[in-house]
C-alpha positions as CSV (number, residue, x, y, z in Angstrom):
1,M,45.2,7.8,21.3
2,S,43.2,8.2,18.1
3,T,44.3,9.2,14.6
4,P,43.2,13.1,14.2
5,S,39.9,13.1,12.4
6,N,41.4,14.7,9.4
7,Y,43.4,12.0,8.5
8,V,41.5,11.2,5.6
9,L,44.0,8.2,4.2
10,G,42.6,6.0,6.9
11,Q,44.3,2.7,8.8
12,S,43.5,-0.1,6.5
13,T,46.0,-2.6,4.6
14,H,45.6,-0.7,1.6
15,E,46.9,2.6,2.8
16,Y,49.7,0.8,5.0
17,E,51.2,-0.6,1.7
18,R,50.8,2.6,0.2
19,L,52.5,4.5,2.9
20,M,55.7,2.1,2.6
21,L,55.3,2.8,-1.4
22,Q,55.6,6.1,-0.8
23,G,58.3,6.1,1.6
24,R,60.8,4.6,-1.1
25,L,59.6,7.2,-3.7
26,L,60.0,10.1,-1.4
27,R,63.4,9.1,0.5
28,P,65.6,10.7,-1.2
29,Y,63.3,14.2,-0.6
30,T,63.3,13.5,2.4
31,E,67.3,12.5,2.9
32,K,67.7,15.6,1.1
33,Y,66.2,18.2,3.6
34,F,67.5,16.0,6.8
35,R,71.1,16.3,5.8
36,A,71.0,19.9,4.5
37,A,69.5,21.0,7.8
38,G,72.0,19.1,9.7
39,V,71.3,15.7,10.7
40,T,74.2,14.0,11.6
41,P,75.8,10.6,12.8
42,G,75.5,10.4,16.6
43,M,72.2,12.8,16.8
44,R,69.5,12.1,19.2
45,V,66.2,12.1,16.4
46,L,62.8,12.5,17.9
47,D,60.5,11.1,14.4
48,L,56.5,12.4,14.7
49,G,54.1,10.9,13.1
50,S,56.0,7.5,12.4
51,G,53.5,5.4,10.7
52,M,55.4,2.6,9.3
53,G,58.5,3.6,10.2
54,D,60.1,4.9,6.9
55,V,61.3,7.8,8.1
56,A,63.1,6.9,11.4
57,L,64.5,3.9,9.1
58,L,65.9,6.8,7.1
59,A,66.9,9.1,10.3
60,A,68.5,5.4,11.6
61,D,70.8,5.5,8.5
62,I,72.1,9.1,8.8
63,V,72.4,8.9,12.6
64,G,73.9,5.1,12.8
65,P,74.6,3.3,16.0
66,S,76.0,5.7,17.5
67,G,72.6,8.0,17.7
68,R,69.2,7.1,18.2
69,V,65.7,7.8,17.1
70,V,62.7,7.4,18.8
71,G,59.4,7.6,16.6
72,L,55.8,8.5,17.8
73,D,52.3,7.7,16.1
74,P,49.0,6.8,17.8
75,D,48.7,3.9,15.3
76,A,49.5,0.9,17.3
77,A,49.5,-1.3,14.5
78,A,51.6,0.7,12.2
79,L,54.5,1.2,15.0
80,K,54.1,-2.8,15.6
81,R,55.2,-3.1,11.6
82,A,57.7,-0.5,12.0
83,A,59.3,-2.3,14.6
84,E,59.3,-5.6,12.4
85,R,61.0,-3.6,10.0
86,T,64.0,-1.8,12.3
87,I,64.8,-5.6,12.8
88,E,65.2,-6.7,9.3
89,Q,67.2,-3.6,8.6
90,G,69.5,-3.9,11.9
91,C,68.9,-1.2,13.2
92,S,66.1,-2.3,16.0
93,S,69.3,-1.3,18.8
94,W,69.3,2.1,18.1
95,V,65.4,3.0,16.7
96,S,62.6,2.6,19.0
97,F,58.7,3.4,18.7
98,Q,56.0,4.8,21.2
99,A,52.1,4.8,20.6
100,F,51.4,8.2,21.8
101,N,49.3,11.1,20.4
102,L,52.0,14.0,19.9
103,E,50.0,16.6,22.1
104,D,50.7,13.9,25.2
105,F,53.9,13.1,24.8
106,T,56.1,13.7,27.6
107,T,59.9,12.4,28.4
108,T,62.9,13.7,30.4
109,E,65.4,13.1,27.3
110,L,66.5,15.9,25.0
111,F,66.9,15.4,21.7
112,D,69.2,17.1,18.8
113,A,66.4,17.0,16.2
114,V,62.6,16.8,15.9
115,I,61.4,15.6,12.5
116,G,58.9,14.3,10.6
117,R,57.1,14.1,6.7
118,Y,53.5,15.1,6.0
119,I,52.8,15.3,9.8
120,L,52.0,19.2,10.1
121,L,49.3,19.3,8.0
122,Y,47.3,17.1,10.2
123,Q,47.5,19.0,13.0
124,P,44.7,21.7,14.0
125,D,47.3,24.0,15.4
126,A,50.6,23.0,13.8
127,G,52.8,26.0,15.2
128,A,51.9,24.6,18.7
129,T,52.7,20.7,17.5
130,I,55.8,21.9,17.2
131,R,56.2,24.3,20.1
132,Q,55.3,21.4,22.1
133,L,57.5,18.8,20.9
134,T,60.5,21.3,20.8
135,K,60.4,21.4,24.6
136,F,62.2,18.0,24.5
137,L,64.5,19.9,22.1
138,K,67.8,20.8,23.3
139,P,69.0,24.8,22.5
140,G,70.7,24.9,19.3
141,G,68.8,21.6,18.3
142,I,67.1,21.4,14.9
143,V,63.6,21.5,13.7
144,V,63.1,19.9,10.1
145,F,59.7,18.9,8.3
146,H,59.2,17.5,4.8
147,E,55.5,18.6,4.1
148,L,53.7,18.8,0.5
149,D,51.5,21.1,-1.7
150,F,48.9,20.4,-4.2
151,P,49.7,23.4,-6.3
152,D,47.4,23.5,-9.5
153,P,43.7,21.0,-9.9
154,H,44.5,20.8,-13.6
155,A,47.8,18.9,-13.2
156,S,48.7,17.7,-16.6
157,Y,49.3,19.2,-20.1
158,P,48.1,18.5,-22.5
159,P,45.4,17.9,-20.0
160,C,44.4,14.2,-19.4
161,E,40.9,14.4,-17.6
162,L,41.2,11.1,-15.9
163,F,44.5,11.9,-14.2
164,D,43.4,15.6,-13.1
165,Q,40.4,14.2,-12.2
166,V,42.0,11.6,-9.9
167,Y,44.4,14.5,-8.4
168,R,41.2,16.8,-7.6
169,L,39.6,14.2,-6.0
170,V,42.4,13.4,-3.3
171,G,43.1,17.3,-3.1
172,E,39.8,18.5,-2.5
173,A,39.4,15.5,0.3
174,F,42.3,16.6,2.3
175,R,40.7,20.1,2.0
176,R,37.4,19.1,3.3
177,A,38.6,16.9,6.1
178,G,40.7,19.7,7.4
179,A,44.3,19.1,6.6
180,P,44.9,22.1,4.3
181,P,46.2,20.2,0.5
182,D,48.5,23.5,0.1
183,F,50.3,23.5,3.6
184,G,53.8,23.7,2.1
185,R,53.2,27.1,1.5
186,R,52.0,27.7,4.9
187,V,55.3,26.1,6.5
188,G,57.1,29.5,7.2
189,K,54.1,30.8,9.4
190,A,54.2,27.6,11.4
191,F,57.6,27.6,12.5
192,L,57.2,31.5,13.5
193,D,53.9,30.6,15.2
194,A,56.1,27.9,17.2
195,G,58.7,31.0,18.1
196,L,61.5,29.6,16.1
197,P,62.9,31.6,13.4
198,F,61.9,31.7,10.1
199,P,63.2,28.6,8.6
200,T,65.3,27.5,5.7
201,I,62.6,26.5,2.8
202,V,63.3,24.4,-0.5
203,A,60.6,23.1,-2.9
204,D,61.0,19.8,-5.4
205,S,58.4,19.7,-8.5
206,I,58.0,16.2,-9.0
207,I,57.0,15.3,-12.7
208,G,56.0,12.2,-14.4
209,G,54.6,11.2,-17.9
210,G,55.4,8.5,-20.2
211,R,55.4,4.7,-19.6
212,G,56.3,3.0,-15.9
213,S,56.0,7.0,-13.9
214,Y,55.6,5.9,-10.1
215,V,53.3,9.1,-10.2
216,Y,50.5,7.2,-11.6
217,R,50.6,4.0,-8.6
218,W,51.3,6.6,-6.3
219,V,48.5,9.4,-6.6
220,S,45.6,6.1,-7.6
221,N,46.5,4.4,-4.3
222,T,46.3,7.5,-2.6
223,L,42.6,8.3,-3.8
224,M,41.8,4.1,-3.1
225,S,42.7,5.2,0.5
226,V,40.8,8.0,0.8
227,A,37.6,6.4,-1.3
228,P,35.9,5.6,1.7
229,R,35.4,9.1,3.0
230,L,34.6,10.6,0.0
231,K,30.7,10.3,0.4
232,D,31.2,11.9,4.2
233,L,33.0,14.4,2.9
234,G,30.1,14.9,0.4
235,I,32.5,14.5,-2.9
236,E,31.0,13.2,-5.8
237,V,32.8,10.6,-7.8
238,P,32.8,12.2,-11.5
239,P,30.5,9.5,-13.4
240,G,32.9,7.0,-15.3
241,L,35.4,6.8,-12.7
242,V,36.1,3.7,-10.8
243,I,38.4,3.5,-8.0
244,D,39.7,0.3,-8.2
245,S,43.0,-1.9,-8.1
246,E,43.2,-1.2,-11.9
247,L,43.0,2.7,-11.5
248,A,46.7,3.3,-12.1
249,D,46.9,1.2,-15.2
250,R,44.0,2.9,-16.8
251,V,45.6,6.6,-15.6
252,E,49.0,5.4,-16.9
253,A,46.6,4.3,-20.1
254,A,45.1,7.7,-20.3
255,V,48.5,9.9,-19.9
256,V,50.3,8.3,-22.3
257,A,47.6,8.7,-24.8
258,A,47.8,12.1,-24.5
259,G,51.4,12.3,-24.3
260,S,50.6,14.4,-21.4
261,Q,53.2,15.8,-18.8
262,I,51.6,15.4,-15.3
263,L,52.9,17.1,-12.1
264,A,52.9,15.4,-8.4
265,P,52.0,17.2,-5.1
266,T,55.5,19.6,-5.0
267,Q,57.8,18.7,-1.8
268,Y,58.7,21.3,0.9
269,G,61.5,21.1,3.0
270,A,61.8,23.7,6.3
271,W,64.5,23.8,8.9
272,A,65.5,25.7,11.5
273,R,67.3,26.0,14.9
274,K,66.1,26.1,18.2
275,P,67.4,29.3,19.9
276,L,70.2,28.9,22.2
């Protein structure tokens, strides 16, 4: 089993911690998309790209003990921690994980919903991935994904050079690694390529600024995760930009000093039902 080569974030301890932070920050958006799509108690759910388990745990809260959640991911180390978290949160009896490359997974079980967050942008052919996994979805079942989009390389106003540098480096790392940082605006075509109806699509902007915004640490920690890949991707770090554990604090100070409003990546939710 192997993590996709375009998964620029790596598999470090720092990245696993960043994923859990990201999971807490994004949960309200993901939950909104899942519930709007029709995920309800008692459903059997297949979660793609489970990682540390945050999306599977959210789905477990929605479907409850009368439902079932199966999470897939090629990273066995992350899934080990995800399984431990199901015990800690009291849902291990209806949540399980399997270490699989998505294209290799097979089962005789039919699910009521196929879900995922930040997974389609890493697929060489997102439509083909959806088509393959919806083989295990019952007719009329739900397909719902939460994806992202970096809409603007100049993400602060009044301009804050440090924040914009960090934001641009992350987006460029994704782009050069082959994971489109603008995938949110491509998600409708992915559904059509999978043979599904054009999905319902909604988008949410996350705005930060002032003291205490979680956007500082989220964006800065993401850059820390991609930093080991920057040289291989041919990306030069701007002079004076130091990528370390104190970066988020420096970004916050710079944004506050400039009185800037900052824009995090836009969140996209898309869902449709498999034709009967």
